[in-house]
N, C-alpha and C positions, 0 to 999 in steps of 0.2 A: 546435634542443636534441633532444637521446636521453634516451630513457624507459631509466630505471636499473634492475637486475634486483634491488635492494636495499631495503627499509627505510630510509630517510638517519635519523641519529640528531643530534636538533642540538641543545647543546651546553643548559644553564637559564642562566638569569638571576633574580635577583632585583632585585623592582618596585623601584626609585630610591627610591620616598617610605614603605610600606611594610616596605621589605626579603624581605617572603613571596615567594614564589615564582612564577614566573613564566611563560606556554607560552607557546610559538609558534604562534601559529594562523596563518599562511600563507607563502609568501615568496615572492618574485618575483625575478629573473636582472637585476640591473644591466649586466653586462659577464660577461664570461672569467672575473672574477677576486673578481670582488664581487655579492652577493646582500644584499637588503632585506628582514629577515623584520619581521614584526606580530607583537607581545606582548602577551599579554592577563595582568596581573595573577589569582593565584589565588582571591584574598582579598579574600572578596565585598562587604566593607565599604568595600573600597578602590574597585576596578573603574579602578585605571589599565590603559590601553592604549597600548602605545609602540613608533618601529618603531628598532630596531637595525639592524647591518650586518654581514656578517664577511667579510671582504676576504682574500685569500691575497696575502701580502708578501714572504718570502722564500722561496727552496727552501730547506729543507737537506741531502738526500742526492739530484740530478739524477736525472730521467725516465730510465730507457731509450727511452720511446716518447715521445723530446720534439716537442712543439705546438711551429713554427718559427714562427706568433706569437705564441707566450707569454714573453715578456725579465720575468728573474725577479735579481731579486741572491741569490749565494750566500748563508750565511749557521750562523751556529752556530743549536741547536736554542733554546737563552734568550740573549738579551741580557747581554753584563755591565754592571758599575756602571758609572758613571762615574769613581765612586775607586779602579780596579783596580792603577793604576798602580804599584810597586811600589821606589816611592824614597823612598833610608831621609833623612828628616829631616837639618841640616845640620848641626844643635850635635850629634848621635850620635858623634860621635870623638873629641871633647874628655870629658877627665876629672872627674866631680863637681869641687867649690868645695870641697869635709869632708873628701871627702880627702886631697890638697894642699895644705890649710891647714894651718897650720908648728903642732906642739903647744905651747897653755902649758906655762911652764917652769924 
């Protein structure tokens, strides 16, 4: 493990019980792509302490100095929703019945 020359910033997360801010109190490297973080709820009346994982799971822009032991899929910044297809509904090519009905007379 290498010593970092900067102060790491940990993303904030809300306590799953009371919704207050939780503060990361420590972390452990699980493997090259995963860290386990210990969080404590900032609400003294709650006091919940829990563990979360921070994982790297896809590449958005490839590294200019790749590590051959790291294998990550290439993907987009944000995932697309499951209903992202642009299919036209089957009945869209029919003229509405009110437009084709004969006029009484």
